[in-house]
RODO-505365 format. One line per 4 residues: for each residue x, y, z of N, C-alpha, C. Coordinates in steps of 0.1 Angstrom, whole numbers, padded with zeros to 4 digits. Each point is the difference from the previous one (the first is absolute). Layout:
N
X,Y,Z,X,Y,Z,X,Y,Z ~ ... $
//
This chain:
213
0008,-0012,0000,-0008,0012,0000,0009,0013,0000 ~ -0002,0008,-0010,0007,0013,0000,-0005,0009,0011 ~ 0009,0006,0007,-0004,0010,0010,0006,0014,-0003 ~ 0011,-0001,-0007,0008,0013,-0003,0000,0002,-0015 $
-0007,0011,-0005,-0002,0001,-0014,0011,0008,-0007 ~ 0010,0005,0008,0011,0008,-0006,0012,0000,0010 ~ 0010,-0007,-0004,0013,0000,0007,0012,-0001,-0009 ~ 0011,0005,0004,0012,-0001,-0007,0010,-0010,0006 $
-0005,-0007,0010,0009,-0010,0008,-0007,-0014,-0001 ~ 0008,-0010,-0003,-0006,-0013,0000,-0002,-0005,0014 ~ -0013,-0002,0004,-0003,-0004,0014,0004,-0015,0003 ~ -0001,-0004,0012,0003,-0014,0004,-0009,-0009,-0008 $
-0013,0004,-0001,-0009,-0009,-0008,-0004,0008,-0013 ~ 0007,-0002,-0010,-0002,0008,-0013,-0014,-0001,-0005 ~ -0007,-0010,0003,-0014,-0001,-0006,-0010,0010,0007 ~ 0005,0007,0011,-0009,0009,0007,0001,0014,-0005 $
0008,0003,-0011,0002,0013,-0005,0001,0001,-0015 ~ -0003,0012,-0005,0003,0003,-0014,0013,0008,0000 ~ 0010,-0005,-0005,0013,0007,0000,0001,0009,-0012 ~ 0004,0012,0003,0000,0011,-0011,0015,0001,-0005 $
0001,0000,-0013,0013,0001,-0007,-0001,0011,-0010 ~ 0011,0008,-0001,0002,0009,-0011,0014,-0001,-0005 ~ 0002,0003,-0012,0013,-0004,-0007,0012,0006,0006 ~ -0001,0013,0005,0012,0006,0005,0001,0001,0015 $
-0009,-0008,0007,-0001,0002,0015,0011,-0007,0008 ~ 0000,-0013,-0001,0010,-0007,0008,0003,-0013,-0007 ~ 0008,-0008,0006,0004,-0013,-0006,-0013,-0008,-0002 ~ -0001,-0007,-0012,-0012,-0008,-0003,0003,-0015,0003 $
0010,-0003,0008,0004,-0014,0002,-0011,-0007,0007 ~ -0008,0006,0008,-0011,-0007,0008,-0012,-0002,-0008 ~ -0001,0005,-0012,-0012,-0001,-0008,-0004,-0014,-0002 ~ 0009,-0009,-0002,-0003,-0014,-0002,-0007,-0007,0012 $
0001,0006,0012,-0006,-0005,0012,-0014,0006,0003 ~ -0003,0010,-0008,-0013,0006,0002,-0011,-0009,-0005 ~ -0011,0000,0008,-0012,-0008,-0004,-0010,0009,-0008 ~ -0001,0012,0005,-0009,0010,-0007,0008,0013,-0002 $
-0001,0006,-0011,0008,0012,-0002,-0008,0011,-0008 ~ 0005,0012,0001,-0004,0011,-0008,0013,0006,-0006 ~ -0002,0007,-0012,0012,0006,-0006,-0004,0012,-0007 ~ 0008,0011,0001,-0003,0012,-0006,0012,0009,-0002 $
-0002,0012,-0005,0010,0010,-0002,-0003,0011,0010 ~ 0009,0001,0010,-0001,0010,0011,0004,0013,-0005 ~ -0007,0011,0003,0004,0013,-0004,0014,0005,0005 ~ 0004,-0005,0012,0013,0004,0005,0011,-0005,-0008 $
-0001,-0012,-0006,0011,-0006,-0007,-0002,-0001,-0015 ~ -0002,0012,-0006,-0003,0001,-0014,0007,0011,-0006 ~ 0006,-0003,-0012,0008,0010,-0007,-0004,-0001,-0015 ~ 0003,0011,-0007,-0002,-0001,-0015,0008,-0011,-0006 $
0011,-0003,0005,0009,-0010,-0006,-0005,-0014,0002 ~ -0007,-0002,0011,-0004,-0014,0003,-0015,-0004,-0001 ~ -0008,0010,-0004,-0014,-0003,0000,-0003,-0012,-0010 ~ 0006,0000,-0011,-0002,-0011,-0010,0004,-0013,0006 $
0012,0000,0007,0004,-0013,0007,-0010,-0004,0010 ~ -0005,0009,0008,-0009,-0004,0011,-0013,-0005,-0006 ~ -0005,0006,-0010,-0012,-0004,-0006,0002,-0015,-0006 ~ 0011,-0002,-0006,0003,-0013,-0005,0001,-0011,0011 $
0006,0004,0011,0001,-0008,0012,-0014,-0004,0005 ~ -0009,0010,0001,-0013,-0003,0005,-0007,-0009,-0010 ~ 0002,0002,-0013,-0007,-0008,-0010,0004,-0015,0002 ~ 0012,-0003,0004,0005,-0014,0001,-0007,-0006,0012 $
-0004,0008,0010,-0006,-0006,0012,-0015,-0002,-0002 ~ -0006,0005,-0010,-0014,-0002,-0002,-0004,-0014,-0002 ~ 0009,-0008,-0004,-0003,-0015,-0002,0002,-0008,0012 ~ 0005,0006,0011,0002,-0007,0012,-0013,-0002,0007 $
-0004,-0012,0003,-0013,-0003,0005,-0001,0004,0015 ~ 0011,0004,0006,-0001,0005,0014,-0003,0014,0001 ~ 0000,0007,-0012,-0003,0015,0000,-0014,0003,0002 ~ -0003,0007,0011,-0014,0003,0004,-0004,0014,-0002 $
0010,0009,-0003,-0003,0014,-0001,0011,0008,-0007 ~ -0003,0011,-0006,0010,0009,-0005,0003,0011,0010 ~ 0013,0001,0003,0003,0011,0010,0011,-0005,0010 ~ 0007,0008,0008,-0007,0013,0001,0003,0010,-0011 $
-0010,0006,-0005,0001,0010,-0011,-0005,0013,0006 ~ 0002,0011,-0007,-0006,0012,0006,0006,0013,-0005 ~ -0004,0010,0008,0003,0014,-0002,0005,0006,0013 ~ 0011,0008,0000,0006,0005,0012,0005,0014,-0003 $
-0006,0010,0005,0004,0014,-0003,0011,0004,0009 ~ 0004,-0008,0009,0011,0003,0010,0013,-0007,-0004 ~ 0001,-0007,-0011,0013,-0006,-0003,0006,0007,-0012 ~ 0012,-0004,-0003,0008,0008,-0010,-0003,-0004,-0015 $
-0007,-0011,-0002,-0004,-0005,-0013,-0009,0010,-0007 ~ 0003,0005,-0012,-0009,0009,-0007,-0014,-0005,0000 ~ -0010,0008,0003,-0014,-0005,0001,-0005,-0005,-0014 ~ 0004,0006,-0011,-0004,-0004,-0013,0005,-0015,-0002 $
0012,-0003,0004,0005,-0013,-0001,-0008,-0010,0008 ~ -0003,0004,0013,-0008,-0008,0008,-0014,-0004,-0006 ~ -0005,0011,-0007,-0013,-0002,-0006,0001,-0010,-0012 ~ 0011,0001,-0007,0002,-0010,-0011,0000,-0014,0004 $
0007,-0003,0011,0001,-0013,0005,-0013,-0005,0007 ~ -0007,0010,0006,-0012,-0003,0007,-0011,-0004,-0010 ~ -0001,0007,-0011,-0009,-0002,-0011,0002,-0014,-0006 ~ 0013,-0003,-0002,0003,-0014,-0006,-0004,-0011,0009 $
0001,0002,0014,-0004,-0010,0009,-0015,-0001,0001 ~ -0007,0011,-0001,-0014,-0001,0000,-0005,-0008,-0012 ~ 0005,0002,-0011,-0003,-0008,-0012,0003,-0014,0002 ~ 0011,-0003,0006,0004,-0014,0003,-0010,-0007,0009 $
-0004,0008,0011,-0009,-0005,0010,-0014,-0003,-0007 ~ -0004,0008,-0009,-0013,-0002,-0006,0000,-0012,-0010 ~ 0011,-0001,-0007,0001,-0010,-0010,0001,-0014,0007 ~ 0007,0000,0011,0002,-0013,0007,-0009,-0003,0011 $
-0010,0009,0002,-0010,-0002,0011,0007,-0002,0014 ~ 0009,0009,0003,0007,0000,0012,-0002,0013,0008 ~ -0003,-0001,0013,-0001,0012,0008,0013,0007,0001 ~ 0000,0013,0004,0012,0008,0001,0002,0004,0015 $
0012,-0001,0005,0004,0005,0013,0008,0013,-0002 ~ -0005,0010,0006,0005,0014,-0003,0007,0007,0011 ~ 0011,0007,-0005,0007,0009,0009,-0003,0014,-0005 ~ -0007,0008,0008,-0005,0013,-0004,0003,0010,0011 $
0007,0011,-0004,0004,0011,0009,-0004,0013,-0006 ~ -0009,0007,0006,-0005,0013,-0005,-0004,0000,-0014 ~ -0007,-0011,-0004,-0004,-0001,-0014,-0013,-0007,-0001 ~ -0009,0002,0009,-0013,-0007,0000,-0009,0006,-0011 $
0001,0013,-0003,-0009,0005,-0010,0004,-0006,-0014 ~ 0013,-0001,-0002,0005,-0006,-0013,-0004,-0015,0000 ~ 0001,-0006,0011,-0004,-0014,0001,-0014,-0002,-0004 ~ -0009,0007,0006,-0015,-0001,-0003,-0002,0003,-0015 $
0007,0011,-0005,-0002,0003,-0014,0004,-0011,-0009 ~ 0011,-0007,0003,0005,-0011,-0008,-0011,-0011,-0001 ~ -0005,-0003,0012,-0010,-0011,0001,-0012,0003,-0009 ~ -0004,0013,0000,-0012,0004,-0008,0003,0000,-0015 $
0012,0007,-0003,0003,0002,-0014,0003,-0013,-0008 ~ 0006,-0010,0007,0004,-0012,-0006,-0011,-0011,0002 ~ -0011,0004,0007,-0011,-0010,0002,0005,-0013,0006 ~ 0009,0001,0010,0006,-0011,0007,-0011,-0008,0007 $
0000,-0013,-0001,-0010,-0009,0007,0007,-0009,0010 ~ 0013,-0001,0000,0006,-0009,0010,0001,0007,0014 ~ 0000,-0008,0010,0001,0006,0014,0013,0007,0001 ~ 0000,0012,0007,0012,0008,0003,0001,0001,0015 $
0011,-0004,0005,0003,-0001,0015,0011,0010,0003 ~ -0003,0010,0009,0010,0010,0004,0007,-0006,0012 ~ 0012,-0003,-0001,0007,-0006,0011,0006,0010,0010 ~ 0002,-0004,0012,0006,0009,0011,-0008,0012,0002 $
-0013,0000,0000,-0008,0012,0000,0001,0006,0014 ~ 0003,0013,0001,0001,0008,0012,-0008,0012,0000 ~ -0009,0001,-0009,-0008,0013,-0002,-0011,0001,0010 ~ -0006,0012,0000,-0011,0003,0009,-0013,-0006,-0005 $
-0010,0000,0009,-0013,-0006,-0004,-0006,0006,-0012 ~ 0001,0013,-0001,-0006,0007,-0012,0006,-0005,-0013 ~ 0013,-0002,0000,0007,-0005,-0012,-0005,-0014,-0003 ~ 0000,-0008,0011,-0005,-0014,-0002,-0014,0000,-0006 $
-0009,0008,0005,-0013,0001,-0005,-0001,0002,-0015 ~ 0008,0010,-0005,0001,0003,-0014,0004,-0012,-0008 ~ 0011,-0007,0005,0005,-0011,-0007,-0009,-0012,0000 ~ -0007,-0002,0011,-0010,-0011,0001,-0011,0003,-0010 $
-0004,0012,-0001,-0011,0004,-0009,0003,-0003,-0014 ~ 0013,0000,-0003,0005,-0003,-0014,0003,-0015,-0002 ~ -0002,-0008,0010,0001,-0014,-0002,0014,-0006,0005 ~ 0008,0008,0006,0014,-0005,0004,-0001,-0008,0012 $
0010,-0009,0002,0002,-0008,0012,0012,0007,0007 ~ 0000,-0001,0014,0011,0006,0007,0006,-0011,0009 ~ 0014,0000,-0001,0008,-0009,0008,0008,0008,0011 ~ 0000,-0005,0012,0006,0007,0011,0012,-0008,0006 $
0010,0007,0004,0012,-0007,0006,0001,0005,0015 ~ 0013,0002,0004,0002,0003,0014,-0004,0015,0003 ~ 0001,0009,-0009,-0004,0014,0002,-0013,0003,-0006 ~ -0009,0006,0007,-0013,0003,-0005,-0007,0011,0009 $
-0011,0005,-0006,-0008,0009,0008,-0011,-0008,0006 ~ -0001,-0001,0014,-0010,-0009,0006,-0014,0003,-0004 ~ -0004,0012,-0002,-0014,0003,-0005,-0002,-0006,-0013 ~ 0010,0001,-0009,-0002,-0006,-0014,-0001,-0015,0001 $
0009,-0006,0008,0000,-0014,0002,-0014,-0005,0004 ~ -0006,0007,0009,-0013,-0004,0005,-0011,0002,-0011 ~ 0002,0010,-0008,-0010,0004,-0010,-0002,-0009,-0012 ~ 0011,-0005,-0005,0000,-0008,-0012,-0008,-0013,0002 $
-0010,-0003,-0009,-0008,-0012,0002,0009,-0013,-0002 ~ -0004,-0011,0006,0008,-0012,0000,0002,-0006,-0014 ~ -0010,0003,-0009,0002,-0006,-0013,0009,0008,-0009 ~ 0005,0011,0005,0009,0009,-0009,0014,0002,0008 $
0003,-0009,0009,0010,0001,0010,0010,-0011,-0001 ~ 0013,0003,-0001,0011,-0010,0000,0011,0004,0009 ~ 0009,-0009,0003,0011,0002,0009,0013,-0005,-0007 ~ 0011,0006,0005,0014,-0002,-0006,0011,0003,0009 $
0012,-0005,-0003,0012,0004,0008,0009,0009,-0008 ~ -0001,0000,-0013,0009,0008,-0009,0014,-0002,0003 ~ 0008,0010,0005,0014,-0001,0003,0002,-0004,0014 ~ -0010,-0001,0008,0001,-0003,0015,0005,-0014,0002 $
0008,-0002,0010,0004,-0014,0004,-0009,-0006,0010 ~ -0010,0008,0005,-0009,-0005,0010,-0009,-0011,-0006 ~ -0003,-0010,0007,-0009,-0010,-0005,-0014,0005,-0003 ~ -0006,-0005,-0011,-0013,0005,-0004,-0010,-0002,0011 $
0002,-0010,0009,-0009,-0003,0011,-0001,0012,0009 ~ 0011,0006,0003,0000,0012,0008,-0008,0011,-0005 ~ 0000,0002,-0013,-0008,0010,-0007,-0015,-0003,0001 ~ -0003,-0013,-0001,-0014,-0004,0001,-0005,0003,0015 $
0009,-0003,0009,-0004,0002,0014,-0003,0015,0003 ~ 0009,0008,-0004,-0001,0015,0002,-0013,0005,-0007 ~ -0002,-0005,-0013,-0011,0005,-0008,-0013,-0005,0007 ~ -0001,-0012,0004,-0012,-0005,0007,-0003,0008,0012 $
0010,0004,0008,-0002,0008,0012,-0005,0013,-0004 ~ 0005,0007,-0010,-0004,0013,-0005,-0015,-0001,-0005 ~ -0003,-0010,-0007,-0013,-0001,-0006,-0010,-0007,0010 ~ 0004,-0003,0012,-0008,-0006,0010,-0007,-0013,-0005 $
0008,-0009,-0005,-0004,-0013,-0004,0010,-0010,0005 ~ -0002,-0012,-0004,0010,-0011,0004,0009,-0003,-0012 ~ 0011,-0005,0002,0009,-0004,-0010,-0006,-0010,-0009 ~ -0008,-0009,0005,-0006,-0011,-0008,-0011,0006,-0009 $
-0007,0010,0005,-0010,0006,-0009,0006,0008,-0011 ~ 0011,0007,0004,0008,0008,-0010,0006,-0009,-0011 ~ 0006,-0011,0004,0006,-0009,-0009,-0011,-0006,-0010 ~ -0012,-0003,0005,-0010,-0005,-0008,-0005,0010,-0011 $
-0001,0013,0005,-0004,0010,-0010,0010,0003,-0010 ~ 0013,0001,0004,0011,0003,-0010,0002,-0012,-0009 ~ -0001,-0012,0005,0001,-0012,-0009,-0011,0000,-0010 ~ -0012,0004,0003,-0011,0000,-0009,0003,0010,-0012 $
0006,0012,0004,0003,0010,-0010,0012,-0005,-0009 ~ 0010,-0006,0006,0011,-0005,-0007,-0005,-0010,-0010 ~ -0008,-0009,0004,-0005,-0011,-0010,-0008,0007,-0011 ~ -0008,0010,0003,-0007,0007,-0011,0009,0007,-0009 $
0011,0006,0005,0008,0008,-0009,0010,-0008,-0008 ~ 0005,-0011,0006,0011,-0007,-0006,-0003,-0014,-0005 ~ -0010,-0006,0005,-0002,-0014,-0003,-0014,-0004,-0006 ~ -0010,0008,0002,-0013,-0003,-0004,-0006,0009,-0011 $
0009,0003,-0010,-0004,0009,-0010,0000,-0006,-0014 $
//
């Protein structure tokens, strides 16, 4: 059973997580041990010189039966990569997601308006999951109204965490070395539920997004 929908570290039990890989991030030597994976072009690690290489790398992974999602992909107005270049890579990954019927796991920093505009203009139908969401309740409401899913890690706004309905709610470790179980425990406490109830709800959403489509 997957509990962690986004991590960059191979856990003790690899079948419990979707391991996220991007071409220029870190050594890919553990990829052969991953049971479930996502792959994408991260806006932090993108240059004019290597975008073609990264798109080709992603294309080779599309035939891997372990691939459950495209990403993390996204838009980040706080990094050094030119925004137009980020947009070029993001658009290519949206097209890939739609053609392959794969959900997207998204890295978004100060670019929610552009994100919503892309979803509308490209008529995207695949699920889009914003990972590591730390925004306020009002931002979450806008994104939920547009059909997005929100994934939370160690850092979050408690009011937002309580606000998001259980069928649009996911959990992750991302770069954290803390066990996903600890994040479930803290989240359950904040949402005033039990870990067992939380796991049941998240598992249902995971099955809907990644396995029952």
